[in-house]
C-alpha positions in Angstrom: 113.9 81.6 77.7 116.1 83.8 75.6 119.3 85.3 76.6 117.0 88.7 76.6 114.6 87.5 79.3 117.2 85.6 81.0 119.1 88.9 81.6 115.9 90.7 82.4 115.0 87.7 84.9 117.9 88.9 86.9 117.5 92.0 87.2 114.6 91.4 89.2 114.6 90.4 92.9 111.1 88.6 93.5 110.1 88.8 97.3 106.5 88.3 99.1 104.7 90.1 101.8 101.0 89.7 102.9 99.4 93.5 103.1 95.9 93.6 105.1 94.3 96.9 104.9 90.5 96.8 105.4 88.7 95.4 102.6 91.0 93.9 100.1 89.4 95.1 96.9 90.3 98.4 97.4 94.1 97.3 99.1 94.4 95.4 95.9 93.6 98.2 93.4 96.0 100.3 95.0 98.8 98.5 95.4 99.2 96.4 91.9 99.9 99.8 90.1 102.9 100.8 92.3 106.1 100.6 90.8 107.9 97.7 92.1 104.7 95.6 92.7 105.1 92.7 90.1 101.7 90.8 90.8 98.8 90.8 93.4 96.3 88.2 94.7 93.3 89.1 96.9 93.3 86.2 99.7 93.0 85.7 103.5 96.1 85.6 105.9 96.3 83.5 108.9 93.0 82.1 109.7 92.3 78.4 110.7 90.8 76.7 107.5 91.8 76.0 104.0 88.9 76.8 102.3 86.8 80.3 101.8 83.5 78.3 102.1 84.1 78.3 105.9 82.8 80.6 108.9 85.1 83.3 109.9 88.3 81.9 111.4 90.1 84.6 112.6 91.6 85.6 109.3 92.6 89.1 108.0 91.4 89.8 104.5 95.0 90.6 102.8 96.9 90.9 99.7 99.6 88.8 98.3 102.3 90.8 97.2 104.9 90.2 95.1 107.5 92.8 94.8 111.0 93.6 93.8 113.3 94.3 96.5 115.0 96.6 93.8 112.4 98.7 92.9 110.5 98.9 96.5 111.5 98.1 99.8 109.5 96.9 103.1 109.2 100.6 104.3 108.1 101.6 101.0 105.6 98.9 101.2 104.5 100.3 104.5 104.6 104.1 103.7 102.1 103.3 100.7 99.8 101.0 102.9 99.5 104.2 105.2 98.5 106.3 102.4 95.0 104.3 102.5 94.3 103.5 106.1 93.8 105.2 109.5 96.9 103.5 111.1 95.3 103.7 114.8 91.9 102.4 113.7 91.3 98.8 115.1 89.4 96.2 113.2 88.0 99.0 110.6 88.8 100.9 107.9 86.1 103.4 106.6 82.3 101.4 106.9 83.9 98.2 107.0 83.7 96.6 110.4 85.1 93.8 112.2 88.4 91.6 113.3 88.6 90.3 109.2 89.5 94.3 108.5 92.6 94.2 110.8 95.7 96.2 109.2 98.5 93.9 109.3 101.8 92.7 107.6 102.3 89.2 107.2 105.3 87.3 106.0 107.5 84.3 106.1 110.8 86.1 106.3 111.9 87.8 109.5 113.9 89.8 107.6 110.3 91.6 106.3 108.9 91.6 109.9 111.9 93.2 111.7 112.0 95.8 108.9 108.4 96.2 109.3 108.3 96.5 112.9 110.8 99.0 113.2 109.6 101.3 110.5 106.1 101.6 112.2 107.6 102.1 115.2 109.7 105.0 113.5 106.7 106.1 112.2 104.7 106.3 115.3 107.2 108.3 117.0 107.6 110.6 114.1 103.7 111.3 114.5 103.6 111.3 118.0 106.2 114.1 118.3 104.7 116.1 115.5 101.0 115.9 116.6 102.1 116.0 120.4 100.1 113.2 121.4 100.7 109.4 122.2 99.0 106.9 120.3 100.2 103.3 119.0 99.8 102.6 115.4 97.4 99.6 115.1 99.4 97.7 112.0 100.1 94.0 113.3 103.1 92.6 111.9 103.2 88.6 112.2 104.6 85.2 110.5 102.2 84.1 108.1 100.5 81.0 109.3 98.5 80.6 106.6 97.1 81.9 103.5 94.1 81.4 101.1 93.5 82.9 97.4 90.1 84.3 97.4 87.6 83.2 94.9 87.5 84.5 91.5 85.1 87.2 92.2 87.4 88.9 94.1 90.1 88.8 92.2 91.1 92.4 90.9 87.5 93.4 91.9 87.6 97.1 91.3 89.3 96.4 88.1 86.8 94.4 86.4 83.5 96.0 88.4 84.7 99.9 88.7 81.6 100.8 89.8 81.8 98.6 92.9 84.2 101.6 94.7 81.4 102.9 96.2 81.7 99.9 98.6 85.6 100.8 99.1 87.3 102.8 101.7 89.6 104.6 99.5 88.8 107.9 97.8 89.1 107.5 94.3 91.4 110.1 93.7 94.3 108.0 96.0 93.0 104.5 94.7 94.4 105.4 91.4 97.1 107.5 92.3 99.7 105.0 90.8 97.6 104.1 87.6 98.7 106.9 85.5 102.3 106.3 86.3 102.1 102.3 85.4 100.7 102.5 81.9 
């Protein structure tokens, strides 16, 4: 590694969080272009098994998201998640219905979970006050107990097969909102 590469590495502060927002194809496609996102991997969070070849085992479709904390915060990540989901919907985003399409934030770091809970509570209070309602945001925030990467055909699916966007709950103009800024 050259000195230039080392100094560049030292400027990055990598952390990992797992974000569930309905069908993982769209979530991965949306997240990967946001400034500060270093890497994404489609997968399953908090199921029981270690295989994608088993019947449904309680997992949530999610995206392993490696990000630079010097560029983007946990709160920023949740703000972006709120751009692509109905925060009040339970086990459904768009036409995707079922427990595996629930929304969630999962992490091995307690500080991520605490920041996520606090931010979601603040957003909930702000929306309730603004809309003069009392509604609960349905994003679960839990420790990560298990992660299984999705099979290869699900990794970067909408980049490799853009016509599959028709299956996605995220409108195309929002899906690629940050893509133009990342080139």
